[in-house]
N, C-alpha and C positions, 0 to 999 in steps of 0.2 A: 485622469484620462488613462485608460488602459490601452496599450498599443503593442503590436508585435510585427516582426518582419519575417516573412517566410520566403524561401527561395523555391522557385519553380524552374523548369528546364530553361536555363539561359536568361532568367529574368527575376526581378524582385517583385514580390507582391505584398502590399501593405494592407493590413487589416486593423481596424480601430472601431470600437463600438459607437463612437461619436461621429467619426468622419466617414462612415459608409452608409449607404441607403438613404432614402428620402428623409428620414427623421433627422439625420445629422447634417443635412445640407445647409440649413439656415445658420446653425451654430458654427459650422465650419467657416462659412463666408464671413461671419462676424469676427471670428478669431484670426483668420489668416488672409493674406492678400491673394489675389488671383494668381500671381507668379508662384507663390509658395504652394498653393493648391495644385497647380499644373505640375510643378517639379516633383512633389511627393507622389502624385498619382502616376507619373511617367518619368521616373528618374533616369538621367543620363549617366553613363559611366559607372554603373553599380557593379561591383565585383572586384577581382584582383588582377594584377598583371603578373604573368608568369616570369620569374627571375627579374624583379624590378630593380632599378638602379638606386632607388631610395624608398623608404617606408617610414611613415610617421603614424603613431597611435596614441590617442588620448582618451581619457575617461572624463566626461563632463560632470558638472555639479549635480545633474539629475541622474547620474550613473550610466548614461549612454556611452557606448564605446564608438569611436570613429577611427577608422584606419584609412590612410591615404597612401596609395602606391603610385610611384612615378617612373616613367621612362624618360631619360635625359640624354640628349645628344648635343655636343658642342655647347654645353652650358645652358641649353634651352629645354624646357619641359615639352616633350613631343607627345606624351600621352599621360593621362592621369585617371585613376579609378579610385572609388571609395567603397568601403563596406561599413555598415553600422548595424547595431542591434537596437537603435533608437526609434523614436516616434516620427511622425510625419514631418515635423519641423526640422528634425535632424537629417532626415532623408533629403529634404529640399536643400538644406545647406550644403550637404556633400555633393549633390548634383550640380548646384550653381557654382560652387567653388572649383570643382574639377573643370568646368567649362571656362571659368575665368582664367585659370592658370595655364591652360594649354597655349603653347607658343611663347610664353613669357620666360625670361631668364630666372634663375633661382633667386636673384636679388629682387627682381620685380615681383615675383610671387611672395617673397618674404615681406615685402612692403604692404601687402594687402592687410588692412586693418578691419575691425568690425564696423567702423564708420564708413569705409569705402564699400564694404559689403552691403550695407543698408541701402546704398544708392542703386543697386541692381534692380 
């Protein structure tokens, strides 16, 4: 699957030859849940925080890069943004994760595992 992420004014736009248009709809729905489809089509918290309090960056097994930027006050995450050069599934993960960690303490956010993430 070929995918690309391009930035427009103030928003992310995802393009994928399988996941766009009428021809890709059936395959997309067979491969991804409705939540994943919704999140990569309309990601929340995409971008960077200016002067963040913390930044984490990883490169996944499929070579996607994910960067998470945090604003922290009194030990709680008050804002979280992500940036990725990855495909739709990676975009959905960044979007869902940033929503999950807002309002949590650093410890609570660190305790989120892939098993807990799957229940979203």
